[in-house]
N, C-alpha and C positions, 0 to 999 in steps of 0.2 A: 605752367601749373594752373589747373582749373580751380576756381573758387566756387564752391557750392553754397548757394544761398537758400536757407530754409524758407519756405513760403510763410506768409503771415498766418498766425493761428486762426484768425477769422477776418474776413474782409470787413472794412468799415461799413457801418449801416447805410451811409449815403451811397456808397458804391453798390451795395446789394440792392438798394431801391432802384438804381439806374439799371442794373442787370435784370431785375424783375420787369421793369418797364419795357426793356428791349425784348424780353421773351413774350410780351403781350402784343407785339406789333404783328399785324396781318400781312397781306400781300404787299410787295413793294415793286415799284417801277420807276424808271428814269424817264426824263423828258418833260414835256408840258402839253397840256390839253387846252384847246381853246374852241370857242363857239362863235361862228359868224352870226352877228345879230342884225346887221343892216339889210333891209330888203333890197333885192335886185343884185346881190353879189352872186356871181357864178360859183360853181363848185360845191363841195360837200359842206354841210352846216357844222359838223363836229370834226375836229382834226387833232391828231396826236403827232408831235414832232419830237425827235430825239436824234442823238449823234450815234452813228454806227460806222465804225472803221474810218473815222475822220470826216465823214460826210453827214449832212443833215437829211434825215429820212422823215417824210410826212405821210401819214396814213389817214384815210377817211374812216370815221367811226359812226356807229349808231348812237342814239342818245343814251342807251343803257350802257354801252361800252365806255362812252365818255364819262359818265357818272362814276362807274367802277374804277376807271383809270385815274380819275381825279383823286379818289381816296387812296389808291395805291401810291401815287406820286407824293401825296401829303405824308403817307407813312414813311416813304424813303427819306424825306426831309427830316422827319422826326427821328429816324434812325441816325442820321448824320449828327443831329444835335446831341442825342444821347451818347454816341460814341465819342464826340468831342469832349463832353463833360467827363466821361470815364477816363479818357486819355489824360486830361488835366489832373484828375484825382490820382491816377497812377503815378504820374511824375511827381506830384506833390508828396505822395507817400514815400516814394523812393528817396527824395532829397531829405525828408524828415527822419526816416528810419534806417537807412543803410549808410555805412561809413563812406566818407568822401575823402578826396585828397585835400591837402592843405593849399590854400590860395593866399596870395598877397592882397588881392582885391576881391570884393564881393561880386558875385555874378548878378546881373540884372534879372528881373522877372522874365523878360523876353528871352534871354539866353537859357534860363532854367525851364522855359516852356510853361510858365505859370500864369500867363496873361490871356 
């Protein structure tokens, strides 16, 4: 037998703020960008490294590409932070507002996903 759960009438304000922050994020990219700064090093000055299919791929970049990718990578990390907070709030809301089973022992915050 399926139990239908009605959605909350309105999302909590903190959750809505996080959702709005997520909607404002621009381009995203994975990996890391670094610049060789010591003189005399061979190879390209700006590089982008990332994992593709289990292997590390490194690509030479122009200074403009490097600056743009740095921002996109920072945006990706911001997305991860926002999604983590949203997930924690989702679990906290569920434990607070939906019926649960009876337990002999209290569940830890780690088990509940609240830490």
